[in-house]
C-alpha positions as CSV (number, residue, x, y, z in Angstrom):
1,M,0.0,0.0,0.0
2,R,1.4,3.4,-1.0
3,T,1.4,6.3,1.4
4,P,0.5,9.8,0.3
5,A,3.3,12.2,-0.6
6,S,2.6,14.4,2.5
7,Q,3.3,11.4,4.8
8,R,6.5,10.1,3.2
9,P,9.7,10.8,5.0
10,R,11.8,13.6,3.5
11,P,15.5,13.6,3.4
12,P,17.1,16.1,5.9
13,R,17.9,19.5,4.4
14,T,21.5,20.5,4.5
15,R,22.9,23.9,4.0
16,R,25.7,24.3,1.5
17,L,28.5,26.6,2.6
18,P,30.5,28.5,0.0
19,E,33.8,26.7,-0.7
20,S,35.8,29.9,-1.2
21,S,35.5,33.5,-0.4
22,E,35.2,34.5,-4.1
23,P,32.1,36.5,-5.0
24,P,29.4,34.6,-6.9
25,P,29.7,34.8,-10.7
26,Q,27.9,37.7,-12.4
27,R,25.2,37.2,-14.9
28,P,26.5,37.7,-18.4
29,R,25.5,41.0,-19.9
30,G,24.6,41.9,-23.4
31,R,27.2,42.7,-26.0
32,H,26.6,46.4,-25.8
33,S,24.8,49.0,-23.7
34,L,21.8,49.1,-26.0
35,S,20.8,45.5,-25.0
36,R,20.3,46.6,-21.4
37,P,16.9,47.8,-20.4
38,Q,16.9,51.6,-19.9
39,P,14.8,53.3,-17.2
40,P,12.0,55.5,-18.5
41,S,12.7,59.2,-18.9
42,R,10.5,61.8,-17.3
43,A,9.3,63.0,-20.7
44,G,8.4,59.5,-21.8
45,S,6.5,58.9,-18.5
46,A,4.6,62.2,-19.0
47,L,3.8,61.3,-22.6
48,R,2.5,57.9,-21.6
49,G,0.5,59.4,-18.8
50,L,-1.1,62.0,-21.0
51,S,-1.9,59.5,-23.8
52,G,-3.3,57.1,-21.2
53,A,-5.6,59.7,-19.8
54,L,-6.7,60.7,-23.3
55,A,-7.4,57.1,-24.3
56,A,-9.4,56.4,-21.1
57,G,-11.4,59.6,-21.6
58,F,-12.0,58.8,-25.2
59,L,-13.4,55.4,-24.2
60,L,-15.8,57.2,-21.8
61,L,-16.9,59.5,-24.5
62,A,-17.6,56.6,-26.8
63,L,-19.6,54.9,-24.1
64,V,-21.6,58.1,-23.4
65,L,-22.4,58.3,-27.1
66,V,-23.7,54.7,-27.1
67,V,-26.0,55.6,-24.2
68,V,-27.2,58.8,-25.8
69,Q,-27.9,57.0,-29.1
70,F,-30.0,54.4,-27.3
71,W,-31.8,57.1,-25.3
72,A,-32.5,59.2,-28.4
73,T,-33.8,56.2,-30.4
74,N,-36.2,55.3,-27.6
75,Q,-37.4,59.0,-27.6
76,G,-38.1,58.8,-31.3
77,Q,-35.2,61.2,-32.2
78,E,-32.3,60.8,-34.4
79,G,-29.4,61.1,-31.9
80,P,-25.7,61.4,-32.8
81,G,-26.1,58.8,-35.6
82,L,-25.0,55.2,-35.9
83,A,-21.9,56.1,-38.0
84,A,-20.6,58.5,-35.4
85,V,-21.1,56.1,-32.6
86,I,-19.4,53.2,-34.3
87,A,-16.5,55.4,-35.4
88,Q,-16.0,56.6,-31.9
89,L,-16.0,53.1,-30.5
90,V,-13.6,51.8,-33.1
91,A,-11.3,54.8,-32.6
92,S,-11.4,54.4,-28.8
93,L,-10.5,50.7,-29.2
94,I,-7.6,51.6,-31.5
95,A,-6.4,54.2,-28.9
96,L,-6.6,51.6,-26.1
97,V,-4.6,49.1,-28.0
98,L,-1.9,51.7,-28.9
99,Q,-1.8,52.7,-25.2
100,A,-1.3,49.1,-24.1
101,I,1.7,48.9,-26.5
102,A,3.0,52.2,-25.1
103,D,2.7,51.0,-21.5
104,R,4.5,47.8,-22.2
105,R,7.4,49.1,-24.3
106,N,10.1,51.5,-23.1
107,D,11.7,52.2,-26.5
108,A,10.9,54.0,-29.7
109,R,8.0,51.8,-30.5
110,G,6.4,52.7,-27.2
111,G,6.9,56.3,-27.9
112,L,5.4,56.0,-31.3
113,A,2.4,54.1,-29.9
114,A,1.9,56.9,-27.4
115,C,2.1,59.5,-30.2
116,G,-0.4,57.3,-32.2
117,V,-2.8,57.6,-29.4
118,L,-2.6,61.4,-29.6
119,V,-3.1,61.3,-33.3
120,V,-6.1,58.9,-33.1
121,V,-7.8,60.9,-30.3
122,F,-7.3,64.4,-31.7
123,G,-7.9,63.3,-35.3
124,S,-11.2,61.7,-34.3
125,L,-12.2,64.6,-32.2
126,W,-11.4,67.0,-35.0
127,F,-13.3,65.0,-37.6
128,W,-16.4,64.2,-35.6
129,W,-16.7,67.1,-33.2
130,W,-14.8,70.2,-34.3
131,A,-14.8,70.3,-38.1
């Protein structure tokens, strides 16, 4: 009859002592300084923060438009229009995807993704609201 693993005797744990006073070996580093991760700059953090706030606000705007469209339809009115609502939802999802890329990357692609959020948000606002 087999005993459960929790009841089997375990071998005693022993502590290994270092054999010499030499420091432990260092991890191998990349071939050049560009392979090491760089800490984010203040400007990059500010840009990602601004683009994140704009992407979140743009999603809230799109959700408000959905609610207004449903309310207007139930009141027998036209509302903002189905094309405007769908375009705002699609643009907000694109902005959120770009913001996720910007948050995960700390290089030029992350910066370009954050700038892409600004372009999508302000371009959509210009086209659908200001022009």
